All heavy atoms as an XYZ file, in Angstrom:
745
protein
N      34.179     89.531    128.560
C      35.542     89.398    129.026
C      36.279     88.339    128.212
O      37.457     88.498    127.914
C      35.560     89.075    130.541
C      35.030     90.285    131.297
C      36.949     88.699    130.994
C      34.990     90.100    132.787
N      35.599     87.272    127.838
C      36.234     86.208    127.062
C      36.655     86.729    125.688
O      37.764     86.442    125.216
C      35.285     84.992    126.933
C      35.856     83.955    125.991
C      35.014     84.390    128.297
N      35.788     87.513    125.040
C      36.142     88.064    123.734
C      37.321     89.023    123.835
O      38.164     89.073    122.938
C      34.934     88.761    123.119
C      33.780     87.849    122.717
C      32.612     88.668    122.186
C      34.230     86.838    121.699
N      37.383     89.770    124.911
C      38.506     90.681    125.129
C      39.806     89.889    125.303
O      40.858     90.292    124.806
C      38.191     91.493    126.381
C      38.794     92.790    126.572
C      38.653     93.763    125.444
N      39.596     94.797    125.787
C      40.292     95.478    124.931
N      40.127     95.297    123.658
N      41.140     96.353    125.315
N      39.736     88.764    125.991
C      40.895     87.894    126.168
C      41.349     87.329    124.824
O      42.552     87.341    124.507
C      40.557     86.763    127.139
C      41.653     85.733    127.381
C      42.810     86.359    128.136
C      41.096     84.560    128.138
N      40.411     86.873    124.020
C      40.748     86.334    122.697
C      41.356     87.427    121.816
O      42.334     87.190    121.098
C      39.500     85.713    122.040
C      39.072     84.465    122.811
C      39.761     85.380    120.572
C      37.732     83.912    122.392
N      40.812     88.637    121.864
C      41.351     89.742    121.080
C      42.774     90.081    121.518
O      43.645     90.365    120.691
C      40.452     90.966    121.207
N      43.032     90.060    122.814
C      44.377     90.335    123.312
C      45.376     89.287    122.886
O      46.508     89.607    122.497
N      44.981     88.028    122.932
C      45.866     86.948    122.487
C      46.145     87.080    120.989
O      47.291     86.970    120.542
C      45.256     85.572    122.825
C      45.246     85.356    124.336
C      46.019     84.450    122.131
C      44.449     84.140    124.781
N      45.107     87.348    120.212
C      45.291     87.527    118.771
C      46.195     88.699    118.448
O      47.064     88.614    117.574
N      46.025     89.793    119.164
C      46.864     90.964    118.937
C      48.324     90.669    119.256
O      49.223     91.067    118.506
C      46.363     92.127    119.792
O      47.195     93.250    119.632
N      48.567     89.972    120.348
C      49.954     89.661    120.691
C      50.573     88.714    119.671
O      51.747     88.862    119.314
C      50.031     89.059    122.090
O      49.376     87.820    122.141
N      49.808     87.759    119.166
C      50.329     86.857    118.142
C      50.647     87.601    116.852
O      51.657     87.331    116.196
C      49.333     85.728    117.876
C      49.131     84.731    119.014
C      48.008     83.769    118.689
C      50.409     83.983    119.317
N      49.800     88.540    116.483
C      50.039     89.322    115.264
C      51.300     90.162    115.410
O      52.141     90.202    114.511
C      48.815     90.195    114.929
C      47.684     89.319    114.422
C      49.169     91.267    113.899
C      46.374     90.037    114.271
N      51.458     90.836    116.551
C      52.637     91.680    116.741
C      53.922     90.865    116.693
O      54.893     91.265    116.042
C      52.540     92.456    118.057
C      51.676     93.661    117.969
N      50.415     93.696    118.492
C      51.883     94.868    117.410
C      49.882     94.882    118.258
N      50.758     95.607    117.595
N      53.949     89.731    117.353
C      55.158     88.907    117.353
C      55.482     88.420    115.945
O      56.639     88.464    115.507
C      54.998     87.718    118.326
C      56.125     86.720    118.165
C      54.943     88.220    119.757
N      54.471     87.971    115.205
C      54.741     87.463    113.858
C      55.178     88.576    112.910
O      56.059     88.367    112.066
C      53.524     86.728    113.307
O      52.427     87.607    113.173
N      54.603     89.764    113.048
C      54.998     90.881    112.183
C      56.439     91.297    112.469
O      57.203     91.582    111.544
C      54.022     92.064    112.346
C      54.583     93.328    111.729
C      52.688     91.723    111.715
N      56.837     91.301    113.731
C      58.223     91.653    114.066
C      59.187     90.608    113.524
O      60.271     90.941    113.045
C      58.401     91.805    115.571
C      57.632     92.958    116.161
C      57.193     92.921    117.466
C      57.318     94.075    115.406
C      56.481     93.972    118.015
C      56.604     95.125    115.932
C      56.186     95.070    117.235
O      55.482     96.106    117.771
N      58.811     89.334    113.589
C      59.658     88.285    113.026
C      59.766     88.428    111.510
O      60.845     88.254    110.935
C      59.106     86.916    113.401
N      58.650     88.754    110.861
C      58.671     88.955    109.411
C      59.550     90.143    109.035
O      60.286     90.095    108.041
C      57.251     89.145    108.880
C      56.428     87.878    108.921
S      54.660     88.122    108.644
C      54.612     88.869    107.050
N      59.504     91.202    109.819
C      60.356     92.370    109.555
C      61.823     91.998    109.701
O      62.668     92.448    108.912
C      59.992     93.511    110.505
N      62.147     91.174    110.685
C      63.528     90.739    110.885
C      64.023     89.913    109.703
O      65.162     90.053    109.281
C      63.633     89.917    112.175
C      64.989     89.295    112.402
C      66.066     90.325    112.655
O      65.815     91.346    113.272
N      67.255     90.061    112.173
N      63.164     89.067    109.151
C      63.557     88.221    108.023
C      63.666     89.045    106.742
O      64.614     88.911    105.976
C      62.546     87.070    107.836
C      62.645     86.113    109.029
C      62.782     86.335    106.532
C      61.511     85.111    109.091
N      62.694     89.919    106.508
C      62.631     90.640    105.239
C      63.646     91.779    105.154
O      64.216     92.029    104.101
C      61.217     91.171    105.021
C      61.000     91.695    103.632
C      59.546     91.741    103.295
C      59.367     92.310    101.920
N      58.564     91.497    101.074
N      63.864     92.500    106.259
C      64.782     93.642    106.259
C      65.804     93.501    107.394
O      65.770     94.277    108.359
C      64.015     94.946    106.444
C      63.005     95.207    105.390
C      63.235     95.570    104.106
C      61.583     95.142    105.531
N      62.053     95.725    103.440
C      61.014     95.469    104.291
C      60.732     94.828    106.586
C      59.647     95.496    104.086
C      59.376     94.849    106.378
C      58.851     95.182    105.147
N      66.733     92.575    107.314
C      67.653     92.375    108.443
C      68.547     93.573    108.728
O      68.946     93.790    109.875
C      68.473     91.154    108.018
C      68.318     91.055    106.547
C      66.989     91.664    106.218
N      68.861     94.373    107.719
C      69.734     95.532    107.935
C      68.980     96.768    108.402
O      69.598     97.704    108.909
C      70.493     95.861    106.647
C      71.391     94.724    106.208
O      71.858     93.980    107.094
O      71.611     94.576    104.996
N      67.674     96.798    108.218
C      66.869     97.971    108.565
C      65.789     97.633    109.581
O      64.768     98.308    109.644
C      66.195     98.532    107.312
C      67.131     98.903    106.193
C      66.364     99.298    104.948
O      65.275     98.757    104.705
O      66.858    100.165    104.220
N      65.995     96.599    110.376
C      64.920     96.103    111.233
C      64.482     97.151    112.260
O      63.290     97.272    112.545
C      65.325     94.768    111.897
C      66.425     94.946    112.907
C      64.121     94.097    112.509
N      65.405     97.944    112.802
C      65.004     98.954    113.796
C      64.100    100.007    113.178
O      63.103    100.414    113.783
C      66.239     99.637    114.414
C      67.097     98.724    115.232
C      68.167     98.012    114.425
O      68.241     98.167    113.210
N      68.974     97.217    115.088
N      64.422    100.430    111.974
C      63.595    101.431    111.298
C      62.217    100.867    110.983
O      61.203    101.531    111.209
C      64.274    101.888    110.015
C      63.444    102.888    109.225
C      64.018    103.174    107.861
O      64.853    102.435    107.356
N      63.564    104.253    107.257
N      62.169     99.650    110.479
C      60.881     99.057    110.102
C      60.006     98.803    111.326
O      58.799     99.030    111.293
C      61.090     97.749    109.329
C      61.880     97.911    108.057
C      61.262     98.909    107.114
C      62.096     99.015    105.848
N      61.639    100.024    104.931
N      60.594     98.355    112.424
C      59.808     98.148    113.642
C      59.327     99.485    114.190
O      58.205     99.585    114.700
C      60.611     97.337    114.676
C      60.712     95.890    114.203
C      59.968     97.410    116.057
C      61.498     94.971    115.098
N      60.131    100.530    114.057
C      59.678    101.862    114.455
C      58.475    102.323    113.657
O      57.522    102.894    114.202
N      58.505    102.057    112.354
C      57.366    102.404    111.501
C      56.131    101.607    111.907
O      55.024    102.144    111.987
C      57.722    102.184    110.011
C      58.771    103.197    109.574
C      56.481    102.272    109.131
C      59.375    102.917    108.213
N      56.323    100.307    112.173
C      55.199     99.468    112.606
C      54.611     99.962    113.925
O      53.388    100.005    114.091
C      55.654     98.016    112.740
C      55.990     97.277    111.453
C      56.684     95.958    111.759
C      54.746     97.045    110.632
N      55.463    100.335    114.866
C      54.985    100.838    116.157
C      54.244    102.171    115.988
O      53.230    102.411    116.641
C      56.155    101.006    117.126
C      56.678     99.714    117.681
C      55.699     99.049    118.620
O      54.939     99.745    119.319
O      55.688     97.811    118.637
N      54.766    103.043    115.121
C      54.094    104.321    114.874
C      52.721    104.108    114.244
O      51.737    104.762    114.628
C      54.958    105.207    113.981
N      52.637    103.191    113.290
C      51.346    102.903    112.653
C      50.376    102.298    113.659
O      49.185    102.635    113.672
C      51.548    101.964    111.469
N      50.877    101.421    114.512
C      50.011    100.811    115.533
C      49.506    101.873    116.513
O      48.324    101.907    116.858
C      50.786     99.731    116.281
O      50.006     99.169    117.290
N      50.389    102.752    116.943
C      49.979    103.832    117.848
C      48.981    104.773    117.202
O      48.021    105.210    117.845
N      49.188    105.076    115.919
C      48.242    105.945    115.213
C      46.873    105.284    115.125
O      45.843    105.943    115.296
C      48.772    106.277    113.817
N      46.856    103.978    114.877
C      45.580    103.265    114.815
C      44.863    103.245    116.147
O      43.640    103.404    116.220
N      45.635    103.060    117.218
C      45.038    103.059    118.558
C      44.481    104.438    118.898
O      43.455    104.566    119.569
C      46.081    102.602    119.598
C      46.359    101.107    119.415
C      45.624    102.890    121.015
C      47.539    100.592    120.225
N      45.120    105.488    118.403
C      44.662    106.844    118.677
C      43.471    107.237    117.796
O      42.498    107.812    118.279
C      45.826    107.826    118.457
C      45.432    109.260    118.604
C      45.183    109.790    119.856
C      45.306    110.082    117.500
C      44.811    111.117    120.003
C      44.935    111.399    117.629
C      44.691    111.924    118.884
N      43.541    106.926    116.511
C      42.547    107.407    115.549
C      41.286    106.538    115.531
O      40.189    107.050    115.303
C      43.184    107.481    114.138
C      42.154    107.779    113.072
C      44.271    108.528    114.119
N      41.435    105.236    115.786
C      40.296    104.326    115.719
C      39.116    104.741    116.586
O      37.984    104.858    116.091
N      39.321    104.987    117.875
C      38.192    105.407    118.715
C      37.587    106.751    118.307
O      36.380    106.954    118.442
C      38.798    105.495    120.114
C      39.960    104.568    120.079
C      40.496    104.664    118.686
N      38.424    107.640    117.794
C      37.906    108.938    117.346
C      36.944    108.745    116.177
O      35.815    109.256    116.182
C      39.060    109.893    116.962
C      38.523    111.168    116.332
C      39.921    110.201    118.165
N      37.387    108.000    115.161
C      36.516    107.749    114.009
C      35.297    106.928    114.406
O      34.196    107.163    113.900
C      37.274    107.065    112.881
C      38.183    107.981    112.113
C      39.316    107.481    111.498
C      37.921    109.322    111.995
C      40.162    108.312    110.781
C      38.750    110.170    111.284
C      39.879    109.657    110.673
N      35.481    105.959    115.288
C      34.342    105.165    115.755
C      33.308    106.023    116.451
O      32.103    105.860    116.246
N      33.775    106.964    117.271
C      32.855    107.872    117.960
C      32.120    108.776    116.981
O      30.923    109.026    117.133
C      33.616    108.725    118.967
O      34.203    107.920    119.951
N      32.844    109.259    115.978
C      32.216    110.129    114.973
C      31.137    109.361    114.204
O      30.031    109.872    113.999
C      33.285    110.708    114.019
C      34.164    111.709    114.770
C      32.638    111.354    112.804
C      35.380    112.158    113.991
N      31.465    108.132    113.793
C      30.479    107.324    113.060
C      29.256    107.062    113.926
O      28.114    107.158    113.466
C      31.120    106.007    112.577
C      32.183    106.297    111.521
C      30.063    105.059    112.026
C      33.051    105.106    111.181
N      29.482    106.740    115.194
C      28.355    106.472    116.095
C      27.499    107.725    116.302
O      26.275    107.662    116.282
C      28.856    105.947    117.435
C      27.756    105.798    118.448
C      26.772    104.833    118.292
C      27.685    106.647    119.551
C      25.752    104.697    119.212
C      26.671    106.519    120.474
C      25.705    105.549    120.303
O      24.688    105.430    121.207
N      28.157    108.867    116.490
C      27.403    110.111    116.699
C      26.584    110.484    115.468
O      25.485    111.012    115.594
C      28.358    111.252    117.058
C      28.913    111.173    118.462
C      27.843    111.333    119.524
O      26.916    112.149    119.327
O      27.930    110.623    120.536
N      27.120    110.226    114.281
C      26.402    110.582    113.062
C      25.235    109.642    112.767
O      24.225    110.062    112.204
C      27.365    110.592    111.869
C      28.417    111.693    111.862
C      29.369    111.509    110.691
C      27.769    113.065    111.813
N      25.379    108.375    113.124
C      24.361    107.398    112.747
C      23.512    106.917    113.916
O      22.413    106.425    113.700
C      25.013    106.168    112.101
O      25.872    105.535    113.059
C      25.800    106.558    110.871
N      24.029    107.010    115.128
C      23.359    106.522    116.334
C      23.098    105.008    116.272
O      22.172    104.502    116.883
C      22.061    107.293    116.592
C      21.676    107.269    118.064
O      22.585    107.231    118.915
O      20.468    107.272    118.365
N      23.934    104.307    115.519
C      23.875    102.844    115.438
C      25.150    102.325    116.089
O      26.249    102.523    115.568
C      23.768    102.355    113.980
C      22.522    102.941    113.320
C      23.755    100.832    113.926
C      22.434    102.684    111.839
N      24.989    101.653    117.227
C      26.138    101.269    118.039
C      27.116    100.351    117.308
O      28.329    100.526    117.400
C      25.665    100.594    119.333
C      26.791    100.136    120.210
C      27.538    101.054    120.943
C      27.130     98.793    120.302
C      28.577    100.651    121.746
C      28.174     98.379    121.098
C      28.893     99.311    121.823
O      29.930     98.902    122.617
N      26.646     99.377    116.575
C      27.533     98.378    115.975
C      28.073     98.792    114.598
O      28.946     98.122    114.055
C      26.862     97.016    115.899
S      25.322     97.026    115.013
N      27.623     99.892    114.032
C      28.067    100.303    112.704
C      29.574    100.554    112.620
O      30.209    100.107    111.653
C      27.290    101.527    112.222
C      27.559    101.949    110.789
C      27.169    100.827    109.825
C      26.808    103.229    110.465
N      30.211    101.227    113.589
C      31.669    101.392    113.485
C      32.415    100.060    113.429
O      33.398     99.923    112.705
C      32.041    102.171    114.752
C      30.798    102.869    115.150
C      29.678    101.975    114.733
N      31.946     99.068    114.163
C      32.588     97.757    114.139
C      32.475     97.118    112.759
O      33.434     96.526    112.258
C      31.986     96.844    115.207
C      32.131     97.383    116.596
C      31.067     97.977    117.236
C      33.348     97.306    117.250
C      31.190     98.477    118.516
C      33.497     97.802    118.534
C      32.413     98.392    119.171
N      31.303     97.236    112.146
C      31.117     96.677    110.816
C      31.954     97.422    109.770
O      32.525     96.812    108.869
C      29.641     96.694    110.416
C      28.802     95.723    111.185
C      27.591     96.112    111.725
C      29.210     94.419    111.369
C      26.813     95.221    112.437
C      28.443     93.507    112.074
C      27.238     93.917    112.618
N      32.036     98.728    109.886
C      32.826     99.514    108.929
C      34.303     99.166    109.038
O      34.977     98.913    108.032
C      32.583    101.024    109.142
C      31.180    101.383    108.674
C      33.628    101.853    108.389
C      30.769    102.811    108.962
N      34.829     99.120    110.266
C      36.246     98.814    110.435
C      36.548     97.362    110.071
O      37.622     97.061    109.549
C      36.712     99.133    111.851
C      36.749    100.612    112.138
C      36.224    101.116    113.303
C      37.301    101.497    111.234
C      36.256    102.474    113.578
C      37.339    102.858    111.482
C      36.817    103.346    112.653
N      35.615     96.464    110.303
C      35.795     95.074    109.865
C      35.839     94.993    108.346
O      36.640     94.250    107.774
C      34.672     94.196    110.401
O      34.689     94.159    111.797
N      34.984     95.758    107.696
C      35.004     95.805    106.235
C      36.310     96.360    105.700
O      36.854     95.864    104.711
N      36.846     97.376    106.364
C      38.139     97.927    105.951
C      39.252     96.895    106.100
O      40.153     96.810    105.265
C      38.465     99.186    106.759
C      37.629    100.420    106.446
C      37.945    101.541    107.427
C      37.857    100.873    105.019
N      39.193     96.111    107.166
C      40.192     95.047    107.336
C      40.067     93.996    106.239
O      41.075     93.490    105.746
C      40.042     94.402    108.714
C      40.583     95.204    109.874
C      40.238     94.525    111.196
C      42.077     95.387    109.761
N      38.852     93.666    105.855
C      38.660     92.692    104.782
C      39.143     93.229    103.438
O      39.668     92.479    102.613
C      37.196     92.271    104.690
C      36.705     91.389    105.828
C      35.203     91.135    105.693
C      37.463     90.082    105.868
N      38.984     94.534    103.210
C      39.488     95.147    101.986
C      41.019     95.127    101.984
O      41.656     94.927    100.951
C      38.960     96.594    101.847
C      39.696     97.361    100.776
C      37.466     96.571    101.557
N      41.618     95.287    103.148
C      43.072     95.331    103.267
C      43.696     93.947    103.145
O      44.868     93.819    102.784
C      43.444     95.964    104.611
C      44.904     96.106    104.893
C      45.496     94.912    105.591
O      44.810     94.142    106.230
N      46.781     94.760    105.461
N      42.952     92.898    103.421
C      43.494     91.542    103.431
C      44.166     91.137    102.117
O      45.282     90.597    102.149
C      42.396     90.546    103.810
C      42.827     89.093    103.958
C      43.856     88.953    105.067
C      41.617     88.227    104.234
N      43.573     91.370    100.942
C      44.281     91.007     99.706
C      45.602     91.751     99.539
O      46.566     91.195     99.011
C      43.305     91.386     98.590
C      41.978     91.441     99.236
C      42.215     91.836    100.658
N      45.676     92.989     99.998
C      46.932     93.731     99.917
C      47.994     93.108    100.818
O      49.167     93.031    100.448
C      46.711     95.192    100.312
C      45.766     95.989     99.420
C      45.490     97.358    100.025
C      46.350     96.118     98.039
N      47.591     92.659    101.992
C      48.531     92.016    102.898
C      49.015     90.689    102.324
O      50.199     90.359    102.414
C      47.883     91.804    104.261
N      48.114     89.933    101.718
C      48.502     88.658    101.126
C      49.430     88.887     99.931
O      50.409     88.170     99.742
C      47.254     87.847    100.726
C      46.509     87.396    101.990
C      47.624     86.660     99.858
C      45.164     86.764    101.722
N      49.151     89.912     99.156
C      50.004     90.233     98.017
C      51.397     90.658     98.490
O      52.394     90.380     97.828
C      49.372     91.337     97.184
C      50.135     91.673     95.939
C      49.465     92.768     95.150
C      50.290     93.099     93.921
N      49.808     94.269     93.241
N      51.470     91.317     99.627
C      52.760     91.757    100.165
C      53.608     90.626    100.698
O      54.817     90.760    100.857
N      52.986     89.487    100.979
C      53.737     88.323    101.446
C      54.417     87.692    100.247
O      53.796     87.397     99.243
C      52.787     87.309    102.101
C      53.470     86.033    102.520
C      54.172     85.984    103.710
C      53.427     84.902    101.731
C      54.812     84.824    104.101
C      54.054     83.741    102.107
C      54.750     83.703    103.292
O      55.379     82.560    103.676
N      55.707     87.499    100.334
C      56.408     86.844     99.237
C      57.248     85.690     99.770
O      57.301     85.441    100.968
C      57.250     87.830     98.434
C      58.281     88.542     99.288
O      58.506     88.126    100.434
O      58.868     89.513     98.798
N      57.901     85.005     98.867
C      58.629     83.814     99.245
C      59.862     84.113    100.088
O      60.424     83.210    100.687
C      59.015     83.024     98.003
C      57.821     82.434     97.291
C      58.216     81.650     96.058
O      59.421     81.479     95.822
O      57.310     81.204     95.348
N      60.305     85.346    100.126
C      61.478     85.663    100.939
C      61.188     85.485    102.430
O      62.106     85.385    103.227
C      61.941     87.099    100.671
O      60.989     88.017    101.163
N      59.912     85.437    102.813
C      59.550     85.238    104.208
C      59.409     83.761    104.572
O      59.247     83.430    105.735
C      58.238     85.958    104.519
C      58.279     87.464    104.374
C      56.883     88.038    104.572
C      59.248     88.073    105.359
N      59.478     82.885    103.599
C      59.315     81.458    103.850
C      60.639     80.883    104.330
O      61.563     80.672    103.553
C      58.838     80.756    102.579
C      58.474     79.306    102.832
O      58.526     78.869    103.988
O      58.154     78.614    101.852
N      60.734     80.606    105.622
C      61.988     80.105    106.178
C      62.143     78.602    105.953
O      63.208     78.055    106.216
C      62.063     80.384    107.700
O      60.931     79.790    108.336
C      62.089     81.862    107.963
N      61.129     77.912    105.456
C      61.218     76.485    105.180
C      61.670     76.178    103.761
O      61.884     75.022    103.423
C      59.865     75.806    105.445
C      59.487     75.865    106.892
O      60.334     75.743    107.772
N      58.226     76.076    107.163
N      61.799     77.198    102.932
C      62.208     76.966    101.557
C      63.702     76.640    101.522
O      64.460     77.066    102.385
C      61.896     78.177    100.680
C      62.693     79.404    101.034
C      62.331     80.587    100.130
N      62.751     81.826    100.694
C      63.990     82.268    100.734
N      64.955     81.554    100.226
N      64.282     83.432    101.288
N      64.152     75.897    100.514
C      65.580     75.614    100.408
C      66.358     76.894    100.112
O      65.922     77.750     99.350
C      65.674     74.635     99.236
C      64.338     74.560     98.628
C      63.355     75.243     99.506
N      67.500     77.040    100.745
C      68.333     78.218    100.558
C      69.062     78.132     99.226
O      69.502     77.059     98.817
C      69.351     78.350    101.701
C      68.696     78.493    103.072
S      67.648     79.942    103.207
C      68.857     81.205    103.313
N      69.178     79.271     98.564
C      69.889     79.311     97.280
C      71.171     80.085     97.462
O      71.237     81.059     98.209
C      69.015     79.969     96.213
C      67.746     79.212     95.921
C      66.893     79.959     94.910
O      67.228     81.043     94.480
N      65.783     79.354     94.532
N      72.207     79.670     96.743
C      73.475     80.401     96.769
C      73.330     81.672     95.937
O      72.700     81.679     94.890
C      74.602     79.552     96.204
C      74.916     78.358     97.092
O      74.673     78.481     98.315
O      75.364     77.325     96.563
N      73.907     82.758     96.437
C      73.835     84.019     95.693
C      75.170     84.355     95.106
O      76.187     83.931     95.488
C      73.383     85.166     96.592
O      74.227     85.226     97.731
C      71.945     84.977     97.019
C-alpha cells in the first residue's frame, strides 16, 4: 500500500509539471497539447496491462513485465532530457524580441 501511495504521488507530480511545461512551451496551443498528453496517458493506461499480461503469459515470470517496462522508461529518459530546452526555464533572464 505504501508503494502504491508513493506511485500515486509521483504520478500526480509528473502530470502537474508536464501541464505547466506545456503551458510555458506552447501558450497558444495549450489545449491541443494537453489533449494529446491526455490521449497518450489514456493509451498507456489501456495498453500497458494488456502487454504486461501477454509478457507474463508467454514467460510465466511475474516480475518480467515490470523490468521490461522499466527498461523502456530508462531508454526514453535521454529523449525526454533532450526535449527539455531553455525555453522552459522560467528563472532565466528574459530577452527582448
